[in-house]
C-alpha positions in Angstrom: -12.0 -0.8 19.4 -10.6 -2.3 16.2 -9.9 -0.3 13.0 -13.0 -2.1 11.5 -15.2 -1.0 14.4 -14.1 2.6 14.0 -14.6 2.6 10.3 -18.1 1.1 10.8 -19.2 4.1 12.9 -22.2 5.7 11.1 -20.9 9.3 11.7 -17.6 8.4 10.0 -19.3 6.9 6.9 -17.5 8.1 3.7 -15.2 10.3 5.8 -12.3 7.9 6.1 -10.7 5.6 3.5 -11.9 2.0 3.9 -10.0 -0.7 5.8 -8.3 -2.2 2.7 -7.2 1.2 1.4 -5.9 2.0 4.9 -3.8 -1.2 4.9 -2.4 -0.3 1.5 -1.7 3.3 2.4 0.0 2.3 5.7 2.0 -0.4 3.8 3.3 2.3 1.5 4.3 4.4 4.5 5.9 1.4 6.2 7.9 0.6 3.0 9.1 4.2 2.5 12.9 4.6 2.5 12.8 7.6 4.9 10.4 7.2 7.8 7.7 9.9 7.4 6.2 11.4 10.5 2.6 10.1 10.9 1.4 13.7 11.3 2.5 14.2 7.7 0.4 11.4 6.3 -2.5 10.6 8.7 -4.7 13.4 7.3 -4.6 11.6 3.9 -6.6 8.8 5.6 -9.5 11.3 5.8 -9.1 13.0 2.5 -6.3 15.5 3.4 -8.6 17.8 5.4 -6.9 19.7 8.2 -9.6 18.8 10.7 -10.1 15.1 11.4 -13.8 14.0 11.0 -14.0 12.5 14.5 -16.6 13.8 16.9 -14.5 13.0 20.0 -10.9 13.0 20.8 -11.0 9.5 22.2 -12.2 8.1 18.9 -9.5 9.9 17.0 -6.9 8.7 19.4 -8.1 5.1 19.1 -8.1 5.4 15.3 -4.5 6.8 15.3 -3.4 4.0 17.6 -4.8 1.4 15.3 -3.1 2.9 12.3 0.2 3.3 14.0 -0.1 -0.3 15.3 -0.5 -1.4 11.6 2.6 0.6 10.7 4.5 -1.0 13.7 3.5 -4.4 12.4 4.2 -3.8 8.7 7.6 -2.0 8.9 9.5 -4.9 10.7 7.7 -7.5 8.6 8.7 -5.8 5.4 12.3 -5.4 6.6 12.4 -9.1 7.5 10.6 -10.4 4.4 7.7 -11.6 6.5 5.0 -9.3 5.2 1.9 -10.9 3.8 -1.2 -9.6 2.1 -4.0 -8.6 4.6 -6.5 -11.5 5.1 -9.2 -10.1 2.9 -6.9 -9.6 -0.1 -7.1 -12.5 -2.5 -7.5 -13.6 -6.1 -11.0 -14.1 -7.4 -12.2 -16.4 -10.1 -14.8 -13.9 -11.4 -13.1 -10.6 -10.9 -9.5 -11.7 -11.0 -8.8 -10.1 -7.6 -11.2 -9.2 -4.7 -12.4 -5.7 -4.2 -10.2 -5.6 -1.0 -7.2 -6.4 -3.2 -8.0 -3.5 -5.5 -8.6 -1.2 -2.6 -5.3 -2.2 -1.0 -3.5 -1.5 -4.2 -5.3 1.9 -4.6 -4.3 2.8 -1.0 -0.7 1.8 -1.6 -0.4 3.7 -4.8 -1.9 6.8 -3.1 0.5 6.4 -0.3 3.4 6.0 -2.6 2.8 9.5 -4.0 3.8 10.9 -0.6 7.2 9.1 -0.6 7.7 9.3 -4.4 10.4 12.0 -4.2 12.3 9.9 -1.6 12.1 6.9 -3.8 13.1 8.7 -7.0 16.1 10.3 -5.3 17.5 7.0 -4.1 16.4 5.0 -7.2 16.8 7.4 -10.1 15.4 6.6 -13.5 18.7 5.2 -14.9 19.6 3.1 -11.9 19.4 -0.7 -11.6 17.1 -0.3 -8.6 14.6 1.7 -10.6 13.6 -1.5 -12.3 12.7 -3.0 -8.9 10.7 0.1 -8.0 9.0 0.1 -11.4 8.2 -3.6 -11.1 6.5 -3.2 -7.8 4.4 -0.2 -9.0 3.5 -2.0 -12.2 2.4 -5.1 -10.3 0.2 -3.2 -7.9 -1.2 -1.1 -10.8 -2.1 -4.3 -12.7 -3.8 -5.7 -9.6 -5.6 -2.4 -9.1 -7.0 -2.5 -12.6 -6.9 -6.1 -13.8 -9.4 -5.6 -16.7 -7.2 -3.0 -18.5 -4.1 -5.1 -17.7 -5.8 -8.3 -19.1 -6.7 -6.5 -22.4 -3.1 -5.2 -22.7 -1.6 -8.6 -22.0 -4.1 -10.3 -24.4 -3.0 -7.9 -27.2 0.5 -9.3 -26.7 -0.8 -12.8 -27.1 -0.4 -13.8 -23.5 -3.1 -15.5 -21.5 -3.3 -13.4 -18.4 -4.9 -15.2 -15.5 -1.8 -17.2 -14.4 0.1 -13.9 -14.7 -2.1 -12.4 -12.1 -1.7 -15.3 -9.7 2.1 -15.0 -10.2 2.0 -11.3 -9.6 -0.3 -11.5 -6.6 1.9 -14.2 -5.0 5.1 -12.3 -5.7 4.0 -8.9 -4.3 4.9 -9.7 -0.6 8.5 -10.7 -1.6 8.8 -7.7 -4.0 7.5 -5.2 -1.5 9.8 -6.6 1.2 12.8 -6.6 -1.2 12.0 -3.0 -2.2 11.7 -1.9 1.4 15.0 -3.6 2.4 16.8 -2.1 -0.6 15.5 1.4 0.1 16.7 1.3 3.6 20.2 0.0 2.5 20.5 2.8 0.0 19.5 5.4 2.6 21.9 4.0 5.1 24.7 3.9 2.5 24.0 7.5 1.8 24.7 8.6 5.4 
């Protein structure tokens, strides 16, 4: 069963975050400087409830396997600058970005909250690295809410659509760079 198959189960409707948010959340976990135990973050995929919304253990096991497989794919790809946006994430002529891109960004930003303390301890506010962290978070925030970002950019006299294309295209490299730098800083600390 694929992640999409599991998420499509009628009994799980609205009980798990959608596929794009899951990809974003798992990317945030895979990019974290300190590896977080999946048991610490898996419950956030179903709203933080202690009890998972699955009716049978096999389904839960399959779901966890799919999520861990994503993590196992994303972590090495981030560390080798090979990570790419999930297939459904794209720019959109009408909406600036697809709904999947917004959802991915939302999932990432939610996941980032869990590793925020780790990031802030290795990239404190006055450090050079903090600009890298801030740039990644700003970029994902802009893609999550492009209308507000467009208005803000327009106020500064900048035409924004090319900006979004540049940001969208830069995110894989930025995320990989941030992940690699985070790991270097953690290793240098030990």
